[in-house]
C-alpha positions in Angstrom: 103.7 -75.2 -307.4 102.1 -72.7 -309.6 102.6 -70.0 -312.2 102.3 -66.4 -311.0 103.1 -62.9 -312.5 106.0 -61.0 -311.0 105.9 -57.3 -310.2 107.4 -56.8 -313.6 104.4 -58.6 -315.2 106.6 -61.7 -316.1 105.2 -65.2 -315.8 107.3 -67.2 -313.3 107.1 -70.7 -311.7 106.5 -70.4 -308.0 106.5 -73.1 -305.2 104.3 -72.7 -302.2 105.9 -74.1 -299.1 105.6 -73.2 -295.4 102.9 -70.8 -296.1 105.1 -68.7 -298.5 105.4 -68.3 -302.3 108.9 -68.8 -303.6 109.8 -67.7 -307.1 111.8 -70.5 -308.8 113.3 -68.0 -311.3 114.3 -68.7 -314.9 117.3 -69.9 -316.8 118.3 -66.3 -317.5 115.3 -65.4 -319.7 112.0 -63.8 -318.7 109.5 -66.6 -318.2 109.2 -70.0 -316.6 106.5 -72.5 -316.0 106.4 -75.3 -313.5 104.5 -78.4 -314.7 104.8 -81.0 -311.9 106.6 -81.9 -308.7 107.5 -85.2 -307.1 107.2 -86.3 -303.5 110.7 -84.9 -302.8 109.8 -81.4 -303.9 111.7 -81.5 -307.1 110.0 -79.4 -309.8 110.1 -79.7 -313.6 108.8 -77.5 -316.4 110.3 -75.1 -318.8 112.1 -71.7 -318.6 113.6 -69.3 -321.0 117.3 -69.1 -321.3 119.2 -65.8 -322.0 118.5 -66.1 -325.8 114.8 -66.6 -325.2 114.7 -70.3 -326.0 112.4 -72.5 -323.9 114.4 -75.2 -322.1 113.3 -78.1 -319.8 114.4 -77.6 -316.2 114.8 -79.5 -313.0 114.5 -77.4 -309.8 116.0 -79.3 -306.9 117.7 -78.2 -303.7 117.0 -74.6 -304.4 118.6 -74.6 -307.9 117.2 -74.6 -311.4 119.2 -76.6 -314.0 118.8 -76.7 -317.7 118.2 -80.3 -318.9 119.4 -79.6 -322.5 117.9 -80.6 -325.8 118.2 -83.3 -328.5 120.3 -81.0 -330.7 117.7 -78.3 -331.4 117.1 -75.1 -329.6 114.2 -76.0 -327.2 112.8 -78.6 -324.8 110.1 -78.8 -322.1 109.6 -81.3 -319.2 106.2 -82.8 -318.5 106.7 -85.2 -315.6 109.2 -86.5 -313.0 109.2 -89.5 -310.7 110.7 -89.8 -307.3 114.0 -91.1 -308.8 114.4 -87.9 -310.7 113.7 -89.5 -314.1 112.1 -86.9 -316.3 110.1 -87.0 -319.5 109.0 -84.4 -322.0 109.8 -83.3 -325.5 112.8 -81.7 -327.2 113.7 -80.4 -330.6 116.1 -82.2 -332.9 118.5 -80.2 -335.0 116.0 -80.6 -337.8 113.4 -78.7 -335.8 111.2 -81.8 -335.2 110.0 -82.5 -331.6 110.8 -85.9 -330.1 110.1 -87.3 -326.6 112.9 -87.5 -324.2 113.8 -89.4 -321.1 116.3 -87.7 -318.8 118.1 -89.3 -315.9 121.5 -89.3 -314.2 122.4 -86.1 -316.2 121.7 -87.4 -319.7 118.9 -86.9 -322.1 117.9 -89.7 -324.5 115.6 -89.5 -327.6 113.0 -91.9 -326.5 112.4 -93.3 -330.0 115.8 -95.1 -329.7 114.1 -97.6 -327.3 111.6 -98.7 -330.0 112.2 -102.0 -331.8 113.2 -101.7 -335.5 110.2 -101.7 -337.8 107.8 -100.9 -334.9 105.3 -99.4 -337.3 105.0 -96.2 -335.2 107.1 -93.6 -333.6 106.7 -91.5 -330.4 105.9 -87.8 -330.6 105.9 -86.7 -326.9 106.3 -88.2 -323.5 103.6 -87.0 -321.0 104.0 -88.9 -317.8 106.3 -91.4 -316.0 105.6 -93.6 -313.0 107.8 -95.1 -310.3 108.4 -98.2 -312.4 109.7 -95.9 -315.2 106.8 -96.8 -317.4 106.3 -93.8 -319.7 103.0 -92.6 -321.2 103.6 -91.3 -324.8 101.7 -90.0 -327.7 102.6 -92.0 -330.8 101.8 -91.8 -334.5 101.3 -95.1 -336.4 102.7 -95.6 -339.9 99.2 -94.8 -341.3 99.1 -91.5 -339.4 96.8 -92.4 -336.5 97.5 -91.0 -333.1 97.7 -93.4 -330.1 98.5 -93.2 -326.4 101.1 -95.9 -325.6 102.9 -97.1 -322.5 106.6 -97.7 -323.0 109.0 -99.3 -320.6 112.7 -98.5 -321.4 115.4 -101.2 -321.2 116.5 -101.8 -317.6 113.3 -100.4 -316.1 111.4 -102.6 -313.7 108.0 -102.1 -315.4 106.3 -103.1 -312.1 
C-alpha cells in the first residue's frame, strides 16, 4: 500500500501485491490516499468524489466504496481491523469534524457512545484493534487534549 503519482501527475493510492503496483483508483475525482490495510488486504483511506470532496473509502475485493459522512461533505478513514470495522473522522452538516465508527454498512458519530456529562468529547478516531477498542483524540471541558481509549457498546474490549 502506498501513494504514487500517475502518468497524469495525480496522486493515487496503490497496492503492491505479487510484485506489481495496482492503482486503487478514486471515487470519481482526481486523488486518493491509502492509509492502512488489514490482514485480509482491505485498504482504507480517502479519495475525491466527482465534486472534489474527500470521502472515506474501503477498498475490498477489487472495489472502492464510499463510506459516507455524518451529514457534511467530507470524511477520511484512518484505520481498519480484520472484521472491517473502520474509524476516522467525518464532517457534520455544521462543518465540524467528529470521529466515526463504520461497520456493517453504517457510520456512527462516535460521540454518541459517551456517557452523558462525560466532561469531554471526541475529536478524531485514529486506530482500532481486534477487540474494537478505539484510540481517539479528545478535548476535555477545560480545553485540554487527551488521547483516550474507548470501547463501544457490544465490543469485547479484550
